[in-house]
N, C-alpha and C positions, 0 to 999 in steps of 0.2 A: 685518559683525558681526551675530551672530545673538543676539536676546533670548530667554531662556528663562523661561517662566512656570510656576508651580506651582499647580495648582488642586486644592483638596481637595473630593472628591466625597462627599456623605453621602447614603445612601439614607434617604428620608423616607417614612413612611406605612406601612411594612411591619410588620405585628405580628410580635412575637417568637414563637418556638415556644411552643405552648401558650396563647397570647394570642388571643382572638377579635378578628376585624376589626370596625371599628365598624358598627353597624347603621344602617338608613336613618334611624331616629328620632334616633339620636345625630348623624348628619350634618346632619339638618335643624335640631337644636337648636344645633350649632356655627355654622351660617349665620345663625340668628336672633340669636346672641349678638354677631355682628359688625355688627348693625344697630341703632345706638343708638335711633333713633326707634321701632323696633318693640319694643325692650326697654322704653322709656319707656310706650309704649302698653300693653304687657302689664302692667306693674306698677301703671298707672292702672286697669286693668280689675280686677286683684287687689284694689287699695284699695277700688274701688267694691263688690266682692263682700263684703269684710269688713265695710264699713259696713252693707250690706244684711242680712247675717246677724246682726250684733250691734246692729241699730237700736235695740232697747229698751234696751240698755245704754248706748249712746253718746248717745242723745237726752236732752237736759236736762229736757224736759217731755213729757207726753203730747201727741200732735200735735193733739188737738181740744180741749185745755184752753185756755180763754179768760181773758184778763186785761183786763177792760173798762175798767180805770183807765188802760191803756197802749195805745191803739189807734193803728195806723199810725205806729208809732215807727221811727226809724232804729236803727242799731246802739248798743246800750248794755250796760253791765256785766251786766244780767239777761238781756238778750236780744241775743245777738252779732250776729244778722243782722236784728234789728228784729221787729215783729209786723204782722200784716195787719189788715184792717178789723174782724175779730172778736177782735182781741187774741190770736190764736194765735201761738205762737213759730215764726218762719220757719225757724230751724235745725232744729228738731225735725221739722217738716214736710218740709224738704229731705232729712233722713236717711231718714225713712220713705218719702219719695217715690223714693229710690234703690231701696228694696226693690221697690216697685211697678214702677217702670220695668224693672228686670232681670227680675222674674218674668213680666211681660207679654212682654218680648222673648223670653225662654227659650221660654215656653209657645207663642207664635205661630211661632217658627222651628222647633220640634219638630213642630207640627201641620202646617206647610207641608212639611217634609221628609217626613213620614209619607205625606202625600197625593201630593206632587210626584215624589218619587224613584221609587217603584214605577211611576207612570204614565210617566215618561221611560224607565225600563228597558224596559217593555213596547213602547213605540212604537219605541225604538231598536233593540231586539233583534229584534223581529218584522219591521220593515220593511214593504215592499209597501203594499197598501191600508190595512192597520191604521195604518201610520206616516203616510201621506199624510192620511187622514181625521182622524186623532187630532191630527196637527200643525196642521191648519187650525182645528179646535175650540180647540186651546191658544192660537193666535194671536188668535182672536176673543176669548177670555177675557182674554188679556194686554192686548188693546186697550182694555178697559173701564177707565175711571178708578177707580184703587184707593180713593180716598176715598168715591166713590159706593158701591162694593161694601161697603165697611165700614159706611157709613151705613145701606144697605139691610138688612144682617145685624143691626145694632143695633136698627133699627126693628122688625124682626120678632120677634127673640128677647128684646128688652129689655136694659137696662144692667146688666151684671154683668162680673166678672173673666174668667170663662170665655168669655162672649159676645165681649168685647173681643179675646181671645187668638185666638178663632176667626176673627174679622173680619179681623184683621191677618194671620193665617196663610193665609187664602184669597188675600189679595193676593200673597203670595210663593209660592204653590204652583206657578203657571205658570212662574216663574223657575227654581225647582228642576227642574220638568218639562223646560223647554227645555235647561237645562245637562246634566242626565243623559242626555237623548236624544242630544245632540250628542257627548258622550264615548262613550256606548254604541255609536253608529254606527261610530266608529273601533276600538273594543275588540272588537266582535263578529267582526271579520274577522282577528284576530290568531291566531297558531298555538296558543296555550295554550287558546283557546276551541275551535279545531277539535280539539285533543287531547282536550278534555273530551267533545266530541260523539263522537269515535272511541271513547272509552272507555265510551260508552253512557249516559252520565248524563242524567237527566231535564231537560227544559228549565228547571223551576223551580230545580232545583240548579245548573245553569250559570249562570243569571241571578243568583241571590241568593248563591251560595257561590263563584263563580268571577268573574263580571263586576264585581258590587257592590263586593267589597273593593278592587278596583283603582280605584274611583271615590271612595274616601273622601277623598283629598286635595282634589280639586275641590270636593266637597260641603262639606268643613269650611271651605274658604276662603269659599265662597258664604255659608255660615251666619254666618261671622264679619262679613261686610259687612251681611247682613240684620239682624243684631243692632242696628247703629246705625240702620238705616232704620226698624226696629220701634219703637225708642225715639222717634224723631222723629215717626212717624205717631201713636203713642199720645199724645205730647205735643200734636200739633195736634189730635186728637179731644177731648182734655180741655180744651184751650184754646177749642174751639168749644162746649163744654158738653154734648157727646154721648158722652163717655167714661164714666169712673167718677164717681159722685156726689161732692158737695163734702166729705162726711165722710171720704173716702178721699184722703189726701194725694198729690197727683200733681204733677210738675213743670209740666205743661201747665196744670193748674188754678190753681197758684200764679202762673204767668206771666199767665193771664187776669185774675186778681184784682188783680195789681200793675199792669196796664195800665189797668184800670178806675179806679184811684185814683192814677195816675201824677202827677196835678196836685198831690195832697196829699203823697205820699211817693214821689219818683222813684227812690230807691234799691232799692225791692223788686223791680224788674225784673231786677236784676243777678244775684242768686244763682241763680234757676231757669234763666235764660238762659244763664249761664255753665256751669251744670252740664250743660245739654243739649248745648252745643257741645263741651265737653271730652269728654263720653261718646261722642258720635257720631264725633268725630274719632278717639278712642282705638280703637274698634272698626274704623273704616275703615283707619287706619294699620297696625294689627295684621293685619288680612286681607290688605292688600297686601304687608306684610312676609313674612307666612307663604307667600303665593303665590310671592314671590321665592325663599324658602328652599326650597320644594319643587320648583320648577323650576330650581333651580341658579343664581338670580339673573339668568335671562334672561326679560325681559318679551316676551310674545308680542302681535303685533298684533291688536287687537280686530276688524279687519276679516275677514270670513270668506268664503272662497270655496267654491263648490259643488264637492264632490268626488264621485268615483264611488261612495263608500261611501254617499252621501246619496241616490243614485238609487234608485228603487223596486226591490225585489227581485223575483225571479221564482222560482216553485216548480219543482221538477224533475218534479212530477206533473201530467199533463194531465187535463182533464175528459174524459168519454167522448165528448163531442160532437166534440172536437178530434181524436180518435184515428181511424185508419181500420182497420177490421177486416178479417178474412179476406174475400178476394174483391175487394178494392180495392187501389189502389197503396198499399204499406205506408209509412206515414209516421206516426211517433209523436210526441207532444209538443204542449204548448199552443202555439197559433198566435200568441197575444199575451198581454200581461200580464194582460188581463182574463179570460182563459180559465183561468188558473192556479188550482189548487185543492190546497192543502197536503195534504189527507188524501183526495184522490180514490181510488177503488178502481182497481187496476190493470187496464187494458184490454188488456195484452200478450197477443197470440195465441201460445200456446206452440207451435203446429205450423207457423208460418210458415217457408217453405223459402228465399225469397230477399226481398231488400230493395233499395230504391233509395236510395243514399247521397246526402247534400246535394250531392256534386259531380256526380251524374247517373249514376254507375255502378251497374249491376245486379249486386248481390253475391249469390252462392249461399252460403247459411248453412250451414256445416259441421254435421254431426251432433253432438249433445252428447257431450262426452268422458266415457265411464264413469269414475266414481270421482274425477273432477277436483274439487279444492277450489274453484277458481274456473274458470268457463268463460264468457268474454265473446265474443259473437258479433254482429258487425255494428254495433258501438257507434259512434254519431255524436253529437257535441256541437255545439251552435250558440249564437251570441252574438246577441241582439237589441239593435241599436243604438237610441239615443233617437229617431233619425230614422225608425225603423221597418223598416229593411232588415235581413236576417238574414245573419250571417257565420258560416260553418261554421269549427269549431276542430279537431274530430277527426271523421274520415270513415271509416266501415265497418271498424273495428278488430276483428280476431279475435285471441284470445289464451286459452290454457288452462294452468292450473298444477295439477300433480298433488300428492298428499300427499307431503310430505318432499322436494319438488323446489324448486330455486332457479331461477327464470327472471329474466333480466336484461331490462330495457326501456332500450335503447340509442338515443341520438340528441342531436343538437345542442340548445342551448338555444333554447326557443321551438318545438320540434318538436311539443309536445302530450303530453309524457310525464306531467307533473303533472296536466294536465286529464283525462287518461285515468284516473289514480288517484282523482281528486276525483269523477269520475262513478261509479266503482265504489263509493265510500263514500257517494254522495248528498250531497257537500258542495260542490256547484258554487256558484260566487260569484253575486251578483245579476245579473240579465238573462241569465244563461247557463243552459242547459237541455239535458237529454238529448232528442235529436230522434228517435233510432232505436236499436234494438238490444236484445239479450238479455244479462242479467248474472245467471248462475246461480252462487249460492255454496252449496256443499254441497248441491246440489239444490233450493235455495230461490231463486225469482225475486225479484231486487232492483230490476230496472228498473221505473221509474214507480210505485214504491211510496210510501207515506206516510211522513213522518219518524217517525211512532210506531212503525211497523213496523221501519224501519231502525235505530232506537235499540236494538231487541232484538238486532240483529246486531253493531253496532259494540262494540267492546271485548270482548264475550263471544266473538265469532267472528272479527272482523278487528281486528288491532292495527296501529298506524302509528307509524313513527319518521320524524320530519322532519329537514330539513337542519340547522337551527339550534336545538340543544336548549335554549338560554337563552331563546329566544322561544317555544318550545313549552311551557315551564314557566311557571306563574303566578309572578310575582315577589313577590307578597305572602303566599304560603302556603309552608310548609315542604314539602320533598319527601315527608316522611312523610304529611303531610295528603293531598297529591296522590296518593300510592300507596294509601293506606287507603280513599279514596273509592270508586273502582271496585271494590275487593274487597268492601266493604259492599253496593254496589249490585247487583253480579252474583252474588256468592257468599253473600250473606246472612250474613256474619260479624259476630260482635260486634266492638267496638272493640278490645278486647285481642287477640283472635284475628286481626283484620286487621292489627294492628300487628306481631305476631309473623311473620305471612306476609310483610309488607313488609320486615322485617329479612332473612328467608331470601332474598327476591328481590334486594335490594341486594348480598347475600353472593354470590349466585349469578352476578350479572353483574360481580362483581370490584370492588365499592366496598369499600375498606378501612374498618374500624371502623363497619359498618353501623348499629349500634344508635345510636351516637353521631351519625352523619351524617343519621339520620332526622329530626333536629330542626333540620337546617341549611336555609338558604334556597337558591335556585338560584345566586345571585351567589357563593356561597361555594364553588362547584365549578369546576374547570378545564373546558374544552371537552369533553375526552375523558371525564371523570368524569360530566358533565352528560349526555352522549350515553348512558352506561351507565344513568344513572337514567331516561332516556326509554325505553330498551329495557325496563327493569324494569317501567315503567308499561304498555307495550304488551303485556307477557306476563302482566299481573296476573290476567287472567281466563281464562288458558290458551287463547289464540285458535288457530284452525285455519290462519289466514293472517296473514302479517306482510308489511306493505307498508313498505319501506325507501325513503323518497323522498329521494334524494341524501344519504343518512345519514352518509357519511364526507367529503363535499366539503369541509366547513369544517375538517377535522382535518388535523393534520400527518402525515407518511408513516407514522411509527412508530405513532402512535395509531390511524390508519386501518387499518393491519394487525392491530392488537389487536382493534378493534371487528369487523373481517370475521371474524376467527377466532371471536370470541364468537358471532356471528350463525350461523355454521356449526355450532359446537357446540350451540347451542340448537335448530337445526334438527334435529340428529340426536337430541337428547334429548327434544324435544316432538313430533317428527314432523310439524311444521307446513309448509306450503307458504310460500315467500318470493317476493315480487315485488321485485326488486332495481332501482330506478330510478336511472340514472346516465348520465353523459356519458364515463365513464372506461373505456376498453377494457381496462385492466389489472385493474380490479375484476371485470368480466365474465369475463375469461380466468381469473381466480383463483378465483372463487367459484361461478359459475353452471353449471347442467347444460345449460339451454338459453337462448337469447336471442332477442328480437325487435328489429329495427331499425326506428326510426321517423323518418320524414321529412315535414315539412310537413303534419302531422295525419294521416298514413297509415302503417300498419305495411307496410313494403315487403318484408320477408323474416323468416322464422322458421325456426329450425333449431337443432340441437345446437351447442354452443359450438365443438367440434372442427370440424364442418362449415363454420360460418361464418368461422372463422379460416383454415382451410386450403382450403376449396372454396367461396368466396362465389359466389352466383348472380345477385345484383342488383348493377348497376353502382355504386350509391351504397354499398353494403356494401364492395365492393372498394376504392372510392376513399377510404373512411373508414380502412380498413386501411392503405392506401398513405401516407396523411397521417400516420400515426403508426408509423413503422418502430422496430424494437427498436434499442437502442444499438449492437449489433454489426453492424447491417445496413450494407452498403456502399452508401451514397447520397450523390452529390455535393451535390444540392440537395433540401431537404425538399419533398416533393410537396404541392401544394395542389389544391383543388377550385375551379375558376374560377366567377365569378359569385356571387350571394347566394341565401339561402333566400327563396323568395316568401313575403310576409306573408300572414296570414289575410285572405280577401277578395280576393287577388290570385293565387290559385291557378290555373294553366292549365287548360284543359278535359281535357287527356289526362294524361299522366303528370307528376307534380309535379316530378320530377327532370329532365325533358326538356331544359329550357333550360341545364342544366349538364352533361349527359351526353354523353360522346364518342361513344356508339354510337346516339343518337337518330335516328330516321327519321320520316317523315311519319305512319307508323302509330302512332307513340307519342304524337302530339299531336292526332290526329283525334277520339278519343273517350275517355271514361274507362277507366282500366285496372283490372280486378278482381284480387282476390288468388286466384291458382290455384296449387294445389300449393305453398302456403306462400311464394309469390314474387309480387310485383306488378310484372311486366314482360312485355311482349309478345314480346320477343326472347330469353326465357330459354332456349329450345331451340337457338337459333342461336349464342349467345355462349358462349365458354370463357373464363372470368375467371381469371386467375392471382393466387394470394395472394402478398402482399408478403413478402420475407424478413424473419423475426422472430426 
């Protein structure tokens, strides 16, 4: 017997046509609403704010008015919370004390944020020695007892409201700095920051307009918690008699007077004590609840592990002392982190004819290609480990791209394709540096140049489209803002002019309703449409070279074809060169004029697409093609390449492919193999490789 069940499926959460999807703020608000304790804390804070604002209206008496006939009384009809030793109404002083507590808390938190957030941004974004030295100074300042810092400030500047806010603000400054630095360390390596770099934005623009808005959530949460702490510290200082004078009603001053006369009237300690406890708990509960709402209700462990993002960064630019000039063995790059100089002058010798790569091969540099948009010769990239040893990542790479030409860079994951592109743009990650080579862009040398110089080239000369468009776009800015920024930076347009141009760019790349979509956020776009937006951003300043780094890998087949057609159309329209980085043979065959095959950090073969697919000269190229036969090819078993790609640092002395090559001999492993006649193989003249049926 079979039971049949009927299940009603209802699609939830999808907005109706014409209805906007809920914003991030709306989602956070909905999460907060489902937290009763957070809601109660919020309304407590609102109540305290109303009391502070309308204190003169709500208080039954002037807070300093004395009734000498009724001293140290308990609750009565005339004085609901009693009177102190001067006959002053405790309820009125409690109400006015609310105003003082909130004003001091707000002022001290604002001062701490204004001092600490820029400091943390600078340390986290700059990295390197700036971060190491600055972080140690921040740690020293954080280790100082907060109360002693406040007492020192008050002793020097005197007792006043502004002095009290400054004293408490200095206590919290290092907390804001440490938080901002930690978050910035993770944010600075995200794709949207690299996209801003590539767009040629100035450092201060990237820090304050791109990175800072993404830190607003953690900063607000920290500020909410610090509000409660500020009230507690202000109350403690007033209790000790070093805060505000007695004429100014404060909760700490009220508590101090109540303790002094507790034997005569024990009730007086309760009103200010309860007010302090409730207020501090309200701010703490609200801060915790807001944190849960922003992070989706997932608490993160406070224990922090050291990540590679926190390791000291290294500049791409060496000092002149670390560079070897003509007449010596050619080796470029800072030899250690201490030698790095972010804005050092380029020591690159323009007329060097050969180099020694990190693997020991002597490479003969080809002559510069006339009219090439990008001409890379002998490019080598190395990673310096914390232990001090240097690991080569890219070795002796040569590649040229002409105007209006699409060149594919093909290879397996981990072969060094993206590292090659990052070296061209000067965006190498921390501890990674350019160790040798020449990078000529439109006749201008980019190798070993300062970030200031490279900024003039990025965006205006070189545009980049990354693999994941939603990561490459800042989540807290509309796509219109992100498109307008590089237009104003490089083209000098006014805001209305830049907006009109942004509409034209979105329309050109195929985004429907471009004027309306300009005000949408990245999460409101599908993957394919977001990639079109990323392409529009890359084209904003009319670059001469477009680098597409796995630009279609995350897209479905149909969308991938549309994006590739768009890139080819834009190539024809703008006449720009295109570097198409991919691991997809079909993409190379469909779009590229020429292609370079990369394996284990080396370019092993360069040629026209037709030659590579029909007459491969390197065994690795032939094996790649054989492992990816066309659907109509008659094969019983899918061919594979035996073995594995050697990891960086484990490359053999000779040919990197020798341990997997069916044609390898002793000559292949005895010494490094240079790139000769666009092929890196010692047996190229002996072998006749057949192309796989496709």
